[in-house]
N, C-alpha and C positions, 0 to 999 in steps of 0.2 A: 700606283702600285704600292709605294711605301705606306700611304694612308691605309690601304686595305690590310697590309701586314700588321700595322699598328692596331687597327680595330680588331683583327683576329686575335692578336696577342692579348688585348684587354679582355676580350670575350673568354678566352681560355683561362686567363688568370682569375676572372670572376667566378668561373665554374670551379676552379681549384679552391678558391676561398670559400665558396658555398659548401664544398665537400669537407673542407677542414672544420668549418663551423658545425656541420651536421655530425661529424665524427666526434667533435669535442662534446657535444650535447650527449651523445650516446655513451661516451666514456665516463662522463660525470654521473650519469644515472647508474652505470655499472659500479662505480666507486661507492655510491651511496648504499647500494644493495650489499656490496661486499663488506662495507664497514659494519652494517647490521649483523651480518653473519659472523664476522670476527668477534663482535661484542658477545654474541650468544655462545660461541665456542670458548671465549675467554672465561665466561662465567662457569661453564661446564668444567673447564680445566681447573679452575680454582676450587670447585667442589671436590673434584677427584683428588687434588693435592691435599686437601684437608683430610679426606678419607685415608690417604696413604700415611699421613702423619699419625693418625689414630692406629693404623696397623703397625707402624714402627714401634709404638708403645706397647704392643701386645705380640711382638714378633716371636717371642719365645714360646708362646702358647698356641699360636694359630697354625693350622695345617699348611705345609709347603705349597700345596696345590692352590689353596685359597689366596695365599700371598702372591703366587705367580700370576693368577688370574687378575688380581688387582693391578699388578704392574703392567700386564698386557693391556688392560683397559686404559691405564694412564698413558701408555705408549701410543695407543690408537688415538686418543684425544689430542695428545701433543702433535702427532703427525698431521692430523686434520687442521689444527691451528696453524702449524708452520706452513702448510700448503696454501691455506687461505690467505695468510699474511703475505706470502710470496706473490700470490695473484694480485693482492691489493697493491703491493709495492710496484708491480709491473704496470698496473693500470694507472697509478699515480705518475709513473715515469712517462707513460704514453701521453697522459694529459698534459704534462709539462712540455713535451715535444710538440704536441698539437697547438698549444698556446703560443709557443715560439714561432711555429710555422705560420699561424694565423697572423701574428704581428708582422712577420716579414712580408707576407703576401699583401697585407694592407698597406705597408710602406711602399712596396714596389708598385702597387696599383696607383697610389697617389703620385709617385714619380712619373709613371707612365702617362697619367693625365696631364701633368705639367709639361711633359715633353711632346704632347700631341700636336700642338700648333707648329712646333719646329719641324716635326716629321711631315706634317701635311704640306708645308710650304717647300719641302725638299731640302731644307737646310741641314738636317741631320738624319741619321739612320736609326730606326727603332731598335733598342737593345732588348726588347721584351723576350724574344725567343731565347737568347743566351741567358738572361737573368732567370727566367722561369726554369730553364733546364738546370742551371746551377743550384737554384733553391731546392728543386725536387730531388736532385742527385744527393745534395748534402743531407737533406732530411731522411732520405732512404738509407743512407749510410749510418746516420745516427740511430735510426730505428733498428737496423741490423746489429749494431754494436750493443744497443740496450738489450736486445733479446739474448745476445751471446752472454752478456754479463749476468743476466737474470738466470738463464738456463745453466750456466757454468759456475763461476765463482760464488755468486750470491746464493744459489741453491746449495752448493757444497758447504758453505759456511753454516747455513741453517741446519744441515744434516750433522755437522760436527758438534754443534751445540746440543742437538738431540742425543747423539751417541754418547757424548760426555756425561750428560745427565743420567742416562741409563746406566752407564758404567759406575757412576758414583753411588747410585741407589743399590746396585747389585753387590757392592763391596760388603755390605752387612748381611747379604742373603746367600750369595753363591760366588765365591772368589774366583773360581775357574771360569764361570760364565762372564764375570766382570773382566777377566783377563782377555777372553775371546773378543769382547766388545772393544777393548782398548787396541787389540791387534787389528781389528777391522777399521777402527778409527785411524790408526796409523797408515794403513793401506789407502784409505780414502783421501787422507791428507796428501800423500805422495802423488796420487792421481790428480788431485785438484791443483797441486803445485805445478805439475807439468802442463795442465790446461792453461793456467795463468801465464806461464812462460810462453806458450804458443800464442795466446791471446795478445800478449805484449808485443811479440815479434811481428804478428800480423798488423797490429795497430801502428807501430812505429819501430822497425828494427834498428837497434842502436848501431849495428855494424854498417848500416848505410851511411851514417855520419862518420864513422871511424875508418872504414875500409873502402867504401865506394860502392858503385852499382854492380860491377861484375861479380865479386864474391858474394854479395847479398842475394843476387838472383840465383846463383848456384845453391847457396844455403837454403833459400826459400823453396826451390824445386826439390831438394833432398828432404826437407821437412815435410812437404806435402806428400811425397812418395811414401815416407815412413808413416804418416798419419792415416792416409787413405788406402794405401796398398796399390794404388794405380801407378802406371808408368808415366812419371813426370820427370822430364829431363831438360837441362839447359845447356846450350852451347854458346860460347863467346868467341868471336873472331875479330880480326883487326887489331888495332893498337889499343890495348887495355890501358885506361888512364882515368883520372878523376875529371868529372865534368862540373859545370856550375851546379851548386846545391839544388837550385829550383828545377834544373833540368833532370838531375838524378831522381828527385822526388817524383816529378811528373812521369818519367819513364817507369819507375818502380810501380807507382799506383796504376798506370795503364796496364802493365803486365799482370799485376795482381787482379785487376778487374777482368781481363781476358781469360786468365786461368780459372777464376771463379765462375765465370759464365760457362766455360767449357765443362767443368766438373759438376756444377749444381744444376744448370739449366740444359746444357747440351747432352748430359748423361754420358760424357766421354770417359773412357778408361785409359786413354793415352793422350798425353799432351807434350808437345815438343816446342821449346822456346829457343829462338835464335836471336842473339844480340850481336849485331855487326857494328863495330866501332870504327867506321871509316874516318879518313882525315877530314872530309867535308860534310859527311852525312852519318848520322846514327840511325841504323835501321833495326826495327824490331818486328819479328814474325812469330805468331803463335798458331801452331797447327794442332788440330784435335781430330779424333775419330768418332766424334759424337753424332747426334742425330741431325745436325745441320739445321739450316733454316732458309726461307725464301728471302733472297737479298732485296727484291722489290718490296716485299712486305716490311722488311726492316726499314727501308728508306721512308715508308709511309707511316711507320709505327712510332712507338714511344720508347725505343731503346736508349734511355738516357745515358747509360754508361758508354756505349759505343759512340754516340753523338758527342759526348763530352770529350772523349779521346780525340775524335776528329777535329773538334774545335781547337783543342790545345795544340795538337800537332801542326795545324795550319797557322796558329798564332806564332809558333816557333819556326816558321818558314819551311814546313814539311808537307807531307801528303799522307793520305789514308786510303786503304784499299781493303775491300771485303770480297772473299771468294768462297761461296758456300751454296749448297743446295740441299733440300730435304733428304735425309738418309745418307748423305755423303760427307759428313764432317764439315769442318770450316777451317779456312786459313785467313787470318786477319793480320795485316801488316801496316806499318806506318813508319814514316821517317821524320826526323827533325834535323835542323841544321846543327852541325857540330860546333858552330861558333855563335850559338844563340846567347 
């Protein structure tokens, strides 16, 4: 039986490696095409900039409409260049991630091959399922964070540069319009700053280290309620106290994953979190009113997030339970030992 599991793990890992290699080839081709487009747009932008410099030398004699048309054309060219550069940066980031994933998968497959004899003889247990699940979950999280960074702060910074350049050029043409552009830039900066703060909190809330799990969960629920408009609430019962740092991190990440699943995938509008800090057991329960799912299909599927929570809960001496059905929401609960 162990040999069969090991062989299946190697087969799955080989398929994952082939997918990674294929995706890497596709991304590399897209990068080459995008680089060519960026080069063309850069040349066009340089020509338009030269034309604007010529206009600035004749700004006192040229009609206002002609000047405005020239600046509109420059703005359009710069926007196209910024967008294309952003897409190129995103592709390059995805390529780096796929290269790391490919390297990890190759190393894991080599390790699996070396451990095959021991597994076949019954000496050890194949770690393939756990390793593969961890690798895939980590890479999925990295890709999600990369997309968030690109679509949020990175894109905002590109827009800031563009708006600042527009305002600078308008200073000599239309001071009032330049002032409007600066006001819009300030509003955009304030919005981007809040997005960065939310991003940092989601990535690693500092209050988790400073104050502990209970206040962090409450703050996280309040922040999500404010951001999404959905009914997200947290209740803490039992004896509130600090736990071991790795236990607090595990519990927070698990709750974060379950809430994200409910809102993003389950289309829920109401999520209730219960954290019961008992003397011997820490219990977490997340209930939602989303679209639910087939528990049997989940057991057979590739729900890496839930499977990873189950693995970690069991490693910490606890249990994991899923109660859901299509159209009826979901309740997912797990426990860990309070003395882990």
